[in-house]
TORLUMTOR-74738 format. One line per 4 residues: number of its first residue (from 1); their letters; for each residue x, y, z of C-alpha. Coordinates in Angstrom, 3 decimals, decimal comma. Example, Ala and Ser with C-alpha at 12.3 -4.5 7.8 and 13.67 -1.06 7.14 Angstrom:
<sites>
1	AS	12,300 -4,500 7,800 ~ 13,670 -1,060 7,140
</sites>
This chain:
<sites>
1	MKST	9,195 -10,255 -4,179 ~ 8,801 -9,034 -0,893 ~ 9,990 -10,989 2,230 ~ 7,391 -13,035 3,990
5	VELQ	8,095 -10,989 6,995 ~ 7,006 -7,794 5,739 ~ 4,079 -9,585 4,002 ~ 3,304 -10,933 7,502
9	ELRS	3,629 -7,856 9,044 ~ 1,133 -6,282 6,782 ~ -1,359 -8,858 7,250 ~ -1,072 -8,701 10,954
13	KDKK	-2,314 -4,919 10,871 ~ -5,895 -4,372 11,309 ~ -7,786 -2,727 8,487 ~ -7,613 1,140 10,293
17	DLYK	-3,946 0,678 10,380 ~ -3,768 -0,322 6,619 ~ -5,975 2,355 5,425 ~ -3,785 4,741 7,313
21	ELQD	-0,751 3,443 5,647 ~ -2,179 3,351 2,384 ~ -3,362 7,177 2,638 ~ 0,523 7,979 3,473
25	LQKK	1,679 6,163 0,659 ~ -0,887 8,014 -1,644 ~ 0,358 11,458 -0,267 ~ 3,942 10,429 -0,679
29	LTQL	3,237 9,360 -4,540 ~ 1,503 12,513 -5,103 ~ 4,758 14,215 -3,834 ~ 6,886 12,116 -6,052
33	RMGQ	4,661 13,078 -8,967 ~ 4,959 16,764 -8,480 ~ 8,761 16,587 -8,068 ~ 9,042 14,516 -11,528
37	SFRK	6,854 17,201 -13,020 ~ 8,930 19,760 -11,579 ~ 12,229 17,784 -12,355 ~ 13,281 17,816 -8,863
41	LKNY	13,009 14,018 -8,234 ~ 16,578 12,241 -8,178 ~ 15,095 8,703 -7,967 ~ 12,413 8,187 -10,437
45	HEIT	12,188 4,431 -9,320 ~ 10,619 5,647 -5,951 ~ 7,521 6,309 -8,056 ~ 7,262 2,631 -9,418
49	ATRK	8,032 1,216 -5,752 ~ 5,339 3,678 -4,045 ~ 2,668 2,030 -6,879 ~ 3,671 -1,321 -5,854
53	KIAR	3,477 -0,831 -2,281 ~ -0,056 0,726 -2,615 ~ -1,414 -2,015 -4,686 ~ 0,029 -4,666 -2,151
57	LWTI	-1,943 -2,826 0,619 ~ -4,760 -2,766 -1,424 ~ -4,639 -6,768 -2,050 ~ -4,218 -7,149 1,619
61	LSEK	-7,397 -4,877 2,595 ~ -9,153 -6,806 -0,059 ~ -8,509 -10,492 1,319 ~ -9,320 -8,937 4,791
65	IFEE	-12,642 -7,839 3,318 ~ -13,336 -10,922 1,772 ~ -12,486 -13,045 4,812 ~ -14,998 -10,865 6,804
69	QVKL	-17,532 -11,520 4,374 ~ -17,077 -15,353 4,403 ~ -17,520 -15,248 8,152 ~ -20,637 -13,497 7,817
73	DK	-22,113 -15,564 5,498 ~ -21,681 -18,497 7,529
</sites>
C-alpha cells in the first residue's frame, strides 16, 4: 500500500497537474509495452506498477470531480 504522504501529496495537487502526470504515465506505459514486445524490457514489474499508478490517479481525479459536483449541487 502506498504511504499516506504520497497519497496526500497527490490529493493536494490540482486537476490540471494530475492530468499532466496521468498523460506522462500513459506515455511511459506505452513505451514499456513496446519494450516488452521487442524483448528489451528488463523489469516486467514496472508495467504493473505503472498501471497501478495510473489507476490511483484516476481514482483521485474521480474523487475531485465528485467533490466539485457536490459543491455545485448545494
